[in-house]
Backbone as XML, in Angstrom:
<?xml version="1.0"?>
<chain id="A" units="angstrom">
  <residue number="1" name="UNK">
    <atom name="N" x="0.950" y="-1.166" z="-0.115"/>
    <atom name="CA" x="0.050" y="0.056" z="0.047"/>
    <atom name="C" x="0.930" y="1.207" z="-0.123"/>
  </residue>
  <residue number="2" name="UNK">
    <atom name="N" x="2.035" y="1.382" z="0.811"/>
    <atom name="CA" x="2.871" y="2.466" z="1.015"/>
    <atom name="C" x="3.070" y="2.932" z="-0.667"/>
  </residue>
  <residue number="3" name="UNK">
    <atom name="N" x="3.468" y="2.116" z="-1.586"/>
    <atom name="CA" x="3.844" y="2.239" z="-2.746"/>
    <atom name="C" x="3.132" y="2.978" z="-3.658"/>
  </residue>
  <residue number="4" name="UNK">
    <atom name="N" x="1.627" y="3.067" z="-3.246"/>
    <atom name="CA" x="0.360" y="3.472" z="-3.924"/>
    <atom name="C" x="0.277" y="2.933" z="-5.329"/>
  </residue>
  <residue number="5" name="UNK">
    <atom name="N" x="0.856" y="1.778" z="-5.420"/>
    <atom name="CA" x="0.793" y="0.763" z="-6.558"/>
    <atom name="C" x="-0.395" y="-0.255" z="-6.095"/>
  </residue>
  <residue number="6" name="UNK">
    <atom name="N" x="-1.281" y="0.116" z="-6.194"/>
    <atom name="CA" x="-2.608" y="-0.792" z="-5.527"/>
    <atom name="C" x="-2.819" y="-2.003" z="-6.330"/>
  </residue>
  <residue number="7" name="UNK">
    <atom name="N" x="-2.489" y="-2.311" z="-7.503"/>
    <atom name="CA" x="-2.515" y="-3.148" z="-8.452"/>
    <atom name="C" x="-1.393" y="-4.208" z="-7.848"/>
  </residue>
  <residue number="8" name="UNK">
    <atom name="N" x="-0.454" y="-4.137" z="-7.342"/>
    <atom name="CA" x="0.688" y="-4.708" z="-6.751"/>
    <atom name="C" x="0.095" y="-5.081" z="-5.285"/>
  </residue>
  <residue number="9" name="UNK">
    <atom name="N" x="-0.470" y="-4.103" z="-4.359"/>
    <atom name="CA" x="-1.411" y="-4.460" z="-3.113"/>
    <atom name="C" x="-2.076" y="-5.657" z="-3.317"/>
  </residue>
  <residue number="10" name="UNK">
    <atom name="N" x="-3.319" y="-5.748" z="-4.571"/>
    <atom name="CA" x="-4.153" y="-6.383" z="-4.557"/>
    <atom name="C" x="-3.800" y="-7.931" z="-4.504"/>
  </residue>
  <residue number="11" name="UNK">
    <atom name="N" x="-2.393" y="-8.056" z="-4.679"/>
    <atom name="CA" x="-1.693" y="-9.686" z="-4.610"/>
    <atom name="C" x="-1.543" y="-9.909" z="-3.529"/>
  </residue>
  <residue number="12" name="UNK">
    <atom name="N" x="-2.001" y="-9.079" z="-2.496"/>
    <atom name="CA" x="-2.025" y="-9.346" z="-0.855"/>
    <atom name="C" x="-3.552" y="-10.126" z="-0.859"/>
  </residue>
  <residue number="13" name="UNK">
    <atom name="N" x="-4.570" y="-9.892" z="-1.751"/>
    <atom name="CA" x="-5.911" y="-10.469" z="-1.379"/>
    <atom name="C" x="-6.179" y="-11.646" z="-2.388"/>
  </residue>
  <residue number="14" name="UNK">
    <atom name="N" x="-7.285" y="-12.208" z="-1.902"/>
    <atom name="CA" x="-7.744" y="-13.725" z="-2.527"/>
    <atom name="C" x="-8.527" y="-13.212" z="-3.664"/>
  </residue>
  <residue number="15" name="UNK">
    <atom name="N" x="-8.737" y="-14.058" z="-4.787"/>
    <atom name="CA" x="-9.256" y="-13.582" z="-5.931"/>
    <atom name="C" x="-10.553" y="-13.293" z="-5.557"/>
  </residue>
  <residue number="16" name="UNK">
    <atom name="N" x="-11.546" y="-13.713" z="-4.374"/>
    <atom name="CA" x="-12.838" y="-13.760" z="-4.100"/>
    <atom name="C" x="-12.823" y="-12.799" z="-2.996"/>
  </residue>
  <residue number="17" name="UNK">
    <atom name="N" x="-11.679" y="-11.687" z="-2.888"/>
    <atom name="CA" x="-11.910" y="-10.689" z="-1.724"/>
    <atom name="C" x="-13.193" y="-9.763" z="-1.913"/>
  </residue>
  <residue number="18" name="UNK">
    <atom name="N" x="-13.413" y="-9.285" z="-0.645"/>
    <atom name="CA" x="-14.355" y="-8.669" z="-0.320"/>
    <atom name="C" x="-14.206" y="-7.642" z="0.576"/>
  </residue>
  <residue number="19" name="UNK">
    <atom name="N" x="-14.513" y="-6.483" z="0.402"/>
    <atom name="CA" x="-14.020" y="-5.250" z="1.388"/>
    <atom name="C" x="-15.587" y="-4.449" z="1.545"/>
  </residue>
  <residue number="20" name="UNK">
    <atom name="N" x="-15.855" y="-4.485" z="2.901"/>
    <atom name="CA" x="-17.227" y="-4.068" z="3.248"/>
    <atom name="C" x="-17.139" y="-2.841" z="3.912"/>
  </residue>
  <residue number="21" name="UNK">
    <atom name="N" x="-17.568" y="-1.532" z="3.578"/>
    <atom name="CA" x="-17.542" y="-0.181" z="4.173"/>
    <atom name="C" x="-19.134" y="0.055" z="4.883"/>
  </residue>
  <residue number="22" name="UNK">
    <atom name="N" x="-19.115" y="-0.567" z="6.183"/>
    <atom name="CA" x="-20.372" y="-0.382" z="6.953"/>
    <atom name="C" x="-21.428" y="0.797" z="6.934"/>
  </residue>
  <residue number="23" name="UNK">
    <atom name="N" x="-20.451" y="1.788" z="6.889"/>
    <atom name="CA" x="-20.876" y="3.114" z="7.202"/>
    <atom name="C" x="-21.597" y="3.733" z="6.297"/>
  </residue>
  <residue number="24" name="UNK">
    <atom name="N" x="-21.390" y="3.410" z="4.855"/>
    <atom name="CA" x="-22.011" y="3.617" z="3.591"/>
    <atom name="C" x="-22.784" y="2.408" z="2.761"/>
  </residue>
  <residue number="25" name="UNK">
    <atom name="N" x="-22.623" y="1.581" z="3.441"/>
    <atom name="CA" x="-23.324" y="0.090" z="2.973"/>
    <atom name="C" x="-22.682" y="-0.348" z="1.499"/>
  </residue>
  <residue number="26" name="UNK">
    <atom name="N" x="-21.577" y="-0.127" z="1.230"/>
    <atom name="CA" x="-20.674" y="-0.253" z="-0.053"/>
    <atom name="C" x="-20.117" y="-1.707" z="0.102"/>
  </residue>
  <residue number="27" name="UNK">
    <atom name="N" x="-19.917" y="-2.495" z="-0.629"/>
    <atom name="CA" x="-19.170" y="-3.562" z="-0.542"/>
    <atom name="C" x="-18.268" y="-3.679" z="-1.999"/>
  </residue>
  <residue number="28" name="UNK">
    <atom name="N" x="-17.000" y="-3.800" z="-2.360"/>
    <atom name="CA" x="-16.267" y="-4.143" z="-2.940"/>
    <atom name="C" x="-16.008" y="-5.478" z="-3.222"/>
  </residue>
  <residue number="29" name="UNK">
    <atom name="N" x="-15.905" y="-6.068" z="-4.477"/>
    <atom name="CA" x="-15.835" y="-7.431" z="-4.728"/>
    <atom name="C" x="-14.891" y="-7.890" z="-5.741"/>
  </residue>
  <residue number="30" name="UNK">
    <atom name="N" x="-13.722" y="-8.496" z="-5.260"/>
    <atom name="CA" x="-12.685" y="-8.949" z="-6.220"/>
    <atom name="C" x="-11.720" y="-7.556" z="-5.989"/>
  </residue>
  <residue number="31" name="UNK">
    <atom name="N" x="-10.283" y="-8.829" z="-6.177"/>
    <atom name="CA" x="-8.910" y="-7.770" z="-5.942"/>
    <atom name="C" x="-8.998" y="-6.610" z="-7.180"/>
  </residue>
  <residue number="32" name="UNK">
    <atom name="N" x="-9.672" y="-7.185" z="-8.437"/>
    <atom name="CA" x="-9.465" y="-5.962" z="-9.539"/>
    <atom name="C" x="-10.155" y="-4.710" z="-9.356"/>
  </residue>
  <residue number="33" name="UNK">
    <atom name="N" x="-11.433" y="-4.997" z="-8.660"/>
    <atom name="CA" x="-12.402" y="-3.715" z="-8.113"/>
    <atom name="C" x="-11.440" y="-3.136" z="-7.256"/>
  </residue>
  <residue number="34" name="UNK">
    <atom name="N" x="-10.835" y="-3.436" z="-6.298"/>
    <atom name="CA" x="-10.076" y="-3.219" z="-5.488"/>
    <atom name="C" x="-9.034" y="-2.160" z="-5.757"/>
  </residue>
  <residue number="35" name="UNK">
    <atom name="N" x="-8.284" y="-2.594" z="-6.478"/>
    <atom name="CA" x="-7.047" y="-1.873" z="-7.338"/>
    <atom name="C" x="-7.590" y="-0.928" z="-8.171"/>
  </residue>
  <residue number="36" name="UNK">
    <atom name="N" x="-8.608" y="-1.046" z="-8.659"/>
    <atom name="CA" x="-9.283" y="-0.106" z="-9.772"/>
    <atom name="C" x="-9.656" y="1.069" z="-8.798"/>
  </residue>
  <residue number="37" name="UNK">
    <atom name="N" x="-10.525" y="0.903" z="-7.894"/>
    <atom name="CA" x="-11.008" y="2.065" z="-7.023"/>
    <atom name="C" x="-9.991" y="2.892" z="-6.303"/>
  </residue>
  <residue number="38" name="UNK">
    <atom name="N" x="-9.209" y="2.064" z="-5.964"/>
    <atom name="CA" x="-7.989" y="2.440" z="-5.123"/>
    <atom name="C" x="-7.060" y="3.467" z="-5.975"/>
  </residue>
  <residue number="39" name="UNK">
    <atom name="N" x="-6.845" y="3.004" z="-7.271"/>
    <atom name="CA" x="-6.133" y="3.676" z="-8.274"/>
    <atom name="C" x="-6.862" y="5.358" z="-8.708"/>
  </residue>
  <residue number="40" name="UNK">
    <atom name="N" x="-8.074" y="4.765" z="-8.743"/>
    <atom name="CA" x="-8.986" y="6.433" z="-9.425"/>
    <atom name="C" x="-9.471" y="7.097" z="-8.025"/>
  </residue>
  <residue number="41" name="UNK">
    <atom name="N" x="-9.128" y="6.757" z="-6.984"/>
    <atom name="CA" x="-9.781" y="7.633" z="-5.942"/>
    <atom name="C" x="-9.013" y="9.099" z="-6.104"/>
  </residue>
  <residue number="42" name="UNK">
    <atom name="N" x="-9.661" y="10.047" z="-6.031"/>
    <atom name="CA" x="-9.312" y="11.642" z="-6.011"/>
    <atom name="C" x="-8.556" y="11.576" z="-4.730"/>
  </residue>
  <residue number="43" name="UNK">
    <atom name="N" x="-7.239" y="12.269" z="-5.070"/>
    <atom name="CA" x="-6.545" y="12.190" z="-3.548"/>
    <atom name="C" x="-5.445" y="13.821" z="-4.054"/>
  </residue>
  <residue number="44" name="UNK">
    <atom name="N" x="-4.822" y="14.622" z="-3.040"/>
    <atom name="CA" x="-4.298" y="15.645" z="-3.135"/>
    <atom name="C" x="-2.917" y="15.251" z="-3.351"/>
  </residue>
  <residue number="45" name="UNK">
    <atom name="N" x="-2.225" y="13.634" z="-3.420"/>
    <atom name="CA" x="-1.166" y="13.315" z="-3.416"/>
    <atom name="C" x="-0.842" y="11.967" z="-2.979"/>
  </residue>
  <residue number="46" name="UNK">
    <atom name="N" x="0.299" y="11.446" z="-2.825"/>
    <atom name="CA" x="0.433" y="9.817" z="-2.372"/>
    <atom name="C" x="0.045" y="9.716" z="-1.291"/>
  </residue>
  <residue number="47" name="UNK">
    <atom name="N" x="-0.841" y="8.457" z="-1.124"/>
    <atom name="CA" x="-1.300" y="8.061" z="0.600"/>
    <atom name="C" x="-0.200" y="7.623" z="0.914"/>
  </residue>
  <residue number="48" name="UNK">
    <atom name="N" x="-0.150" y="7.859" z="2.578"/>
    <atom name="CA" x="0.893" y="7.234" z="3.488"/>
    <atom name="C" x="0.080" y="6.723" z="4.264"/>
  </residue>
  <residue number="49" name="UNK">
    <atom name="N" x="0.640" y="5.669" z="4.902"/>
    <atom name="CA" x="-0.006" y="4.958" z="5.777"/>
    <atom name="C" x="1.038" y="4.531" z="7.302"/>
  </residue>
  <residue number="50" name="UNK">
    <atom name="N" x="0.402" y="4.909" z="8.246"/>
    <atom name="CA" x="1.028" y="4.652" z="9.569"/>
    <atom name="C" x="0.572" y="3.778" z="10.549"/>
  </residue>
  <residue number="51" name="UNK">
    <atom name="N" x="1.247" y="2.480" z="10.452"/>
    <atom name="CA" x="0.233" y="1.259" z="11.602"/>
    <atom name="C" x="0.679" y="1.992" z="12.790"/>
  </residue>
  <residue number="52" name="UNK">
    <atom name="N" x="-0.768" y="1.825" z="13.340"/>
    <atom name="CA" x="-0.448" y="2.106" z="14.683"/>
    <atom name="C" x="-0.759" y="0.912" z="15.565"/>
  </residue>
  <residue number="53" name="UNK">
    <atom name="N" x="-1.429" y="-0.198" z="15.114"/>
    <atom name="CA" x="-1.871" y="-1.156" z="16.057"/>
    <atom name="C" x="-2.274" y="-2.404" z="15.272"/>
  </residue>
  <residue number="54" name="UNK">
    <atom name="N" x="-1.525" y="-3.453" z="15.912"/>
    <atom name="CA" x="-2.325" y="-4.746" z="14.763"/>
    <atom name="C" x="-2.433" y="-6.022" z="15.804"/>
  </residue>
  <residue number="55" name="UNK">
    <atom name="N" x="-3.500" y="-6.485" z="16.031"/>
    <atom name="CA" x="-3.544" y="-7.873" z="16.647"/>
    <atom name="C" x="-4.532" y="-8.666" z="16.020"/>
  </residue>
  <residue number="56" name="UNK">
    <atom name="N" x="-4.341" y="-9.926" z="16.356"/>
    <atom name="CA" x="-4.528" y="-11.024" z="15.890"/>
    <atom name="C" x="-4.777" y="-12.444" z="16.821"/>
  </residue>
  <residue number="57" name="UNK">
    <atom name="N" x="-5.647" y="-13.267" z="16.238"/>
    <atom name="CA" x="-5.987" y="-14.355" z="16.485"/>
    <atom name="C" x="-6.089" y="-15.419" z="15.337"/>
  </residue>
  <residue number="58" name="UNK">
    <atom name="N" x="-5.665" y="-16.467" z="15.245"/>
    <atom name="CA" x="-6.071" y="-17.074" z="14.334"/>
    <atom name="C" x="-5.802" y="-16.792" z="12.718"/>
  </residue>
  <residue number="59" name="UNK">
    <atom name="N" x="-7.344" y="-16.939" z="12.121"/>
    <atom name="CA" x="-7.280" y="-15.900" z="10.814"/>
    <atom name="C" x="-7.899" y="-14.575" z="11.073"/>
  </residue>
  <residue number="60" name="UNK">
    <atom name="N" x="-8.109" y="-13.977" z="12.222"/>
    <atom name="CA" x="-8.534" y="-12.928" z="12.754"/>
    <atom name="C" x="-7.750" y="-11.871" z="12.941"/>
  </residue>
  <residue number="61" name="UNK">
    <atom name="N" x="-7.272" y="-10.685" z="12.393"/>
    <atom name="CA" x="-6.526" y="-9.821" z="12.257"/>
    <atom name="C" x="-7.187" y="-8.198" z="12.518"/>
  </residue>
  <residue number="62" name="UNK">
    <atom name="N" x="-6.983" y="-7.527" z="13.503"/>
    <atom name="CA" x="-7.610" y="-6.104" z="13.284"/>
    <atom name="C" x="-6.141" y="-5.143" z="13.324"/>
  </residue>
  <residue number="63" name="UNK">
    <atom name="N" x="-6.441" y="-3.969" z="12.408"/>
    <atom name="CA" x="-5.537" y="-3.108" z="12.434"/>
    <atom name="C" x="-6.188" y="-1.577" z="12.692"/>
  </residue>
  <residue number="64" name="UNK">
    <atom name="N" x="-5.284" y="-0.515" z="13.112"/>
    <atom name="CA" x="-5.852" y="0.672" z="13.049"/>
    <atom name="C" x="-4.536" y="1.405" z="12.427"/>
  </residue>
  <residue number="65" name="UNK">
    <atom name="N" x="-4.744" y="2.174" z="11.526"/>
    <atom name="CA" x="-3.925" y="2.769" z="10.675"/>
    <atom name="C" x="-4.467" y="4.293" z="10.309"/>
  </residue>
  <residue number="66" name="UNK">
    <atom name="N" x="-3.431" y="5.183" z="10.528"/>
    <atom name="CA" x="-3.794" y="6.569" z="10.182"/>
    <atom name="C" x="-3.307" y="6.679" z="8.648"/>
  </residue>
  <residue number="67" name="UNK">
    <atom name="N" x="-4.039" y="7.075" z="7.870"/>
    <atom name="CA" x="-3.995" y="7.491" z="6.423"/>
    <atom name="C" x="-3.894" y="8.887" z="6.019"/>
  </residue>
  <residue number="68" name="UNK">
    <atom name="N" x="-3.152" y="9.315" z="5.231"/>
    <atom name="CA" x="-3.209" y="10.862" z="4.558"/>
    <atom name="C" x="-2.807" y="10.824" z="3.166"/>
  </residue>
  <residue number="69" name="UNK">
    <atom name="N" x="-3.058" y="11.667" z="2.536"/>
    <atom name="CA" x="-2.745" y="12.159" z="1.093"/>
    <atom name="C" x="-2.300" y="13.514" z="0.909"/>
  </residue>
  <residue number="70" name="UNK">
    <atom name="N" x="-2.044" y="14.118" z="2.297"/>
    <atom name="CA" x="-1.376" y="15.096" z="2.493"/>
    <atom name="C" x="-2.497" y="16.396" z="2.986"/>
  </residue>
  <residue number="71" name="UNK">
    <atom name="N" x="-3.715" y="16.222" z="2.547"/>
    <atom name="CA" x="-4.688" y="16.924" z="2.694"/>
    <atom name="C" x="-5.898" y="16.215" z="3.829"/>
  </residue>
  <residue number="72" name="UNK">
    <atom name="N" x="-6.260" y="14.971" z="3.411"/>
    <atom name="CA" x="-6.887" y="14.080" z="4.393"/>
    <atom name="C" x="-5.978" y="13.314" z="5.344"/>
  </residue>
  <residue number="73" name="UNK">
    <atom name="N" x="-6.655" y="13.630" z="6.686"/>
    <atom name="CA" x="-5.701" y="12.603" z="7.695"/>
    <atom name="C" x="-6.900" y="11.617" z="8.200"/>
  </residue>
  <residue number="74" name="UNK">
    <atom name="N" x="-6.725" y="10.357" z="8.394"/>
    <atom name="CA" x="-7.862" y="9.838" z="8.673"/>
    <atom name="C" x="-7.552" y="8.563" z="9.716"/>
  </residue>
  <residue number="75" name="UNK">
    <atom name="N" x="-8.185" y="8.060" z="10.635"/>
    <atom name="CA" x="-7.850" y="6.825" z="11.298"/>
    <atom name="C" x="-8.555" y="5.857" z="10.823"/>
  </residue>
  <residue number="76" name="UNK">
    <atom name="N" x="-8.119" y="4.630" z="10.299"/>
    <atom name="CA" x="-9.048" y="3.738" z="9.970"/>
    <atom name="C" x="-8.603" y="2.381" z="10.684"/>
  </residue>
  <residue number="77" name="UNK">
    <atom name="N" x="-9.916" y="1.619" z="11.052"/>
    <atom name="CA" x="-9.970" y="0.520" z="11.762"/>
    <atom name="C" x="-10.592" y="-0.551" z="10.952"/>
  </residue>
  <residue number="78" name="UNK">
    <atom name="N" x="-9.916" y="-1.681" z="10.904"/>
    <atom name="CA" x="-10.082" y="-2.567" z="9.806"/>
    <atom name="C" x="-9.861" y="-4.177" z="10.345"/>
  </residue>
  <residue number="79" name="UNK">
    <atom name="N" x="-11.139" y="-4.806" z="10.173"/>
    <atom name="CA" x="-11.071" y="-6.016" z="10.576"/>
    <atom name="C" x="-11.118" y="-6.946" z="9.437"/>
  </residue>
  <residue number="80" name="UNK">
    <atom name="N" x="-9.820" y="-7.888" z="9.342"/>
    <atom name="CA" x="-9.261" y="-8.784" z="8.364"/>
    <atom name="C" x="-9.717" y="-10.277" z="8.772"/>
  </residue>
  <residue number="81" name="UNK">
    <atom name="N" x="-10.008" y="-11.009" z="7.783"/>
    <atom name="CA" x="-10.219" y="-12.528" z="7.671"/>
    <atom name="C" x="-9.181" y="-12.907" z="6.667"/>
  </residue>
  <residue number="82" name="UNK">
    <atom name="N" x="-8.130" y="-13.604" z="7.029"/>
    <atom name="CA" x="-7.112" y="-14.298" z="6.290"/>
    <atom name="C" x="-7.387" y="-15.649" z="5.912"/>
  </residue>
  <residue number="83" name="UNK">
    <atom name="N" x="-6.961" y="-15.854" z="4.650"/>
    <atom name="CA" x="-6.935" y="-17.245" z="4.215"/>
    <atom name="C" x="-5.687" y="-17.803" z="3.774"/>
  </residue>
  <residue number="84" name="UNK">
    <atom name="N" x="-5.090" y="-18.743" z="4.163"/>
    <atom name="CA" x="-3.677" y="-18.988" z="3.803"/>
    <atom name="C" x="-3.012" y="-17.576" z="4.155"/>
  </residue>
  <residue number="85" name="UNK">
    <atom name="N" x="-2.095" y="-17.132" z="3.155"/>
    <atom name="CA" x="-1.344" y="-16.108" z="3.413"/>
    <atom name="C" x="-1.860" y="-14.920" z="2.896"/>
  </residue>
  <residue number="86" name="UNK">
    <atom name="N" x="-3.478" y="-14.701" z="2.323"/>
    <atom name="CA" x="-3.958" y="-13.658" z="1.946"/>
    <atom name="C" x="-5.089" y="-13.443" z="2.192"/>
  </residue>
  <residue number="87" name="UNK">
    <atom name="N" x="-5.495" y="-11.722" z="2.253"/>
    <atom name="CA" x="-6.720" y="-11.162" z="2.991"/>
    <atom name="C" x="-7.854" y="-11.755" z="2.124"/>
  </residue>
  <residue number="88" name="UNK">
    <atom name="N" x="-8.930" y="-12.414" z="2.583"/>
    <atom name="CA" x="-10.049" y="-12.635" z="1.924"/>
    <atom name="C" x="-11.214" y="-11.658" z="2.289"/>
  </residue>
  <residue number="89" name="UNK">
    <atom name="N" x="-11.363" y="-11.081" z="3.243"/>
    <atom name="CA" x="-12.324" y="-10.057" z="3.652"/>
    <atom name="C" x="-11.840" y="-9.280" z="4.690"/>
  </residue>
  <residue number="90" name="UNK">
    <atom name="N" x="-12.641" y="-7.678" z="4.242"/>
    <atom name="CA" x="-12.085" y="-6.701" z="5.220"/>
    <atom name="C" x="-13.585" y="-6.103" z="5.580"/>
  </residue>
  <residue number="91" name="UNK">
    <atom name="N" x="-13.733" y="-5.570" z="6.991"/>
    <atom name="CA" x="-14.627" y="-4.720" z="7.360"/>
    <atom name="C" x="-14.065" y="-3.638" z="7.892"/>
  </residue>
  <residue number="92" name="UNK">
    <atom name="N" x="-13.979" y="-2.509" z="7.138"/>
    <atom name="CA" x="-13.397" y="-1.349" z="7.416"/>
    <atom name="C" x="-14.000" y="-0.027" z="7.897"/>
  </residue>
  <residue number="93" name="UNK">
    <atom name="N" x="-13.549" y="0.578" z="8.843"/>
    <atom name="CA" x="-14.144" y="1.857" z="9.406"/>
    <atom name="C" x="-13.662" y="2.810" z="9.323"/>
  </residue>
  <residue number="94" name="UNK">
    <atom name="N" x="-14.041" y="4.194" z="8.844"/>
    <atom name="CA" x="-13.471" y="5.327" z="8.685"/>
    <atom name="C" x="-13.820" y="6.431" z="9.627"/>
  </residue>
  <residue number="95" name="UNK">
    <atom name="N" x="-14.001" y="6.280" z="10.795"/>
    <atom name="CA" x="-14.523" y="7.177" z="11.878"/>
    <atom name="C" x="-14.350" y="8.582" z="11.505"/>
  </residue>
  <residue number="96" name="UNK">
    <atom name="N" x="-15.386" y="9.908" z="11.704"/>
    <atom name="CA" x="-15.286" y="10.854" z="11.624"/>
    <atom name="C" x="-14.610" y="11.552" z="12.713"/>
  </residue>
  <residue number="97" name="UNK">
    <atom name="N" x="-13.651" y="12.466" z="12.641"/>
    <atom name="CA" x="-12.969" y="13.215" z="14.145"/>
    <atom name="C" x="-14.646" y="14.090" z="14.314"/>
  </residue>
  <residue number="98" name="UNK">
    <atom name="N" x="-14.317" y="14.501" z="15.598"/>
    <atom name="CA" x="-15.165" y="15.540" z="16.053"/>
    <atom name="C" x="-14.804" y="16.321" z="17.263"/>
  </residue>
  <residue number="99" name="UNK">
    <atom name="N" x="-15.306" y="17.373" z="17.327"/>
    <atom name="CA" x="-14.569" y="18.216" z="18.492"/>
    <atom name="C" x="-15.051" y="17.865" z="19.943"/>
  </residue>
  <residue number="100" name="UNK">
    <atom name="N" x="-14.143" y="17.698" z="21.043"/>
    <atom name="CA" x="-14.247" y="17.758" z="22.378"/>
    <atom name="C" x="-15.494" y="18.416" z="23.047"/>
  </residue>
  <residue number="101" name="UNK">
    <atom name="N" x="-16.519" y="17.490" z="23.485"/>
    <atom name="CA" x="-17.612" y="18.920" z="24.034"/>
    <atom name="C" x="-16.852" y="19.507" z="25.542"/>
  </residue>
  <residue number="102" name="UNK">
    <atom name="N" x="-16.746" y="20.915" z="25.213"/>
    <atom name="CA" x="-16.517" y="21.518" z="26.634"/>
    <atom name="C" x="-17.146" y="20.795" z="27.964"/>
  </residue>
  <residue number="103" name="UNK">
    <atom name="N" x="-18.154" y="20.483" z="27.949"/>
    <atom name="CA" x="-18.911" y="19.812" z="29.225"/>
    <atom name="C" x="-17.888" y="19.105" z="30.182"/>
  </residue>
  <residue number="104" name="UNK">
    <atom name="N" x="-17.033" y="18.202" z="29.082"/>
    <atom name="CA" x="-16.065" y="16.793" z="29.737"/>
    <atom name="C" x="-14.849" y="17.662" z="30.280"/>
  </residue>
  <residue number="105" name="UNK">
    <atom name="N" x="-14.461" y="19.089" z="30.327"/>
    <atom name="CA" x="-13.433" y="19.498" z="30.487"/>
    <atom name="C" x="-12.923" y="19.052" z="31.736"/>
  </residue>
  <residue number="106" name="UNK">
    <atom name="N" x="-13.221" y="18.876" z="32.803"/>
    <atom name="CA" x="-13.309" y="18.829" z="34.081"/>
    <atom name="C" x="-12.686" y="17.478" z="34.120"/>
  </residue>
  <residue number="107" name="UNK">
    <atom name="N" x="-12.904" y="16.312" z="33.359"/>
    <atom name="CA" x="-12.394" y="14.928" z="33.555"/>
    <atom name="C" x="-11.006" y="14.582" z="32.555"/>
  </residue>
  <residue number="108" name="UNK">
    <atom name="N" x="-10.927" y="15.431" z="31.309"/>
    <atom name="CA" x="-10.268" y="15.072" z="30.323"/>
    <atom name="C" x="-9.184" y="16.242" z="29.903"/>
  </residue>
  <residue number="109" name="UNK">
    <atom name="N" x="-8.102" y="15.767" z="29.289"/>
    <atom name="CA" x="-7.411" y="16.671" z="28.756"/>
    <atom name="C" x="-8.082" y="17.000" z="27.213"/>
  </residue>
  <residue number="110" name="UNK">
    <atom name="N" x="-8.041" y="18.639" z="27.224"/>
    <atom name="CA" x="-8.842" y="18.833" z="25.930"/>
    <atom name="C" x="-7.530" y="18.970" z="24.717"/>
  </residue>
  <residue number="111" name="UNK">
    <atom name="N" x="-7.966" y="19.169" z="23.702"/>
    <atom name="CA" x="-6.864" y="19.694" z="22.759"/>
    <atom name="C" x="-6.283" y="21.194" z="23.042"/>
  </residue>
  <residue number="112" name="UNK">
    <atom name="N" x="-5.250" y="21.072" z="22.817"/>
    <atom name="CA" x="-4.483" y="22.426" z="23.103"/>
    <atom name="C" x="-3.923" y="23.045" z="24.837"/>
  </residue>
  <residue number="113" name="UNK">
    <atom name="N" x="-4.674" y="21.777" z="25.693"/>
    <atom name="CA" x="-4.434" y="21.867" z="26.840"/>
    <atom name="C" x="-2.780" y="21.754" z="27.182"/>
  </residue>
</chain>
C-alpha cells in the first residue's frame, strides 16, 4: 500500500476478496475492483500509511492505521479475515473526527491544554 501501487497491493488479496464499508453500505468484490477503485480515488498526493496497532488470533486480524494524502488525515480501523497468506475479507471503518464537548473538560485533557 505504501508504494501507492494498488494493483501490486491487490496481490495480497484472494481472488474472491470482499471489502465492506458498513458506514456507507458499500461492498467491493474482487481484487481487480479493489485496485481500480484505489487507483482512481481522487487524492491530493500519494497516500501514506502509519500502522498504529495490529492484533490478531487465528485467521482474524484487526489493524488501526492513520492514512493521509497530505490533505485528508483519517484513522482507519479494519477487521481482516485471512485465508492462507492472503486477505479474504475486510470490514473497514473510517470514523469521522469530532470536537471534544466542553462539558467534559473537568475530567479530560482537551486539545490545546
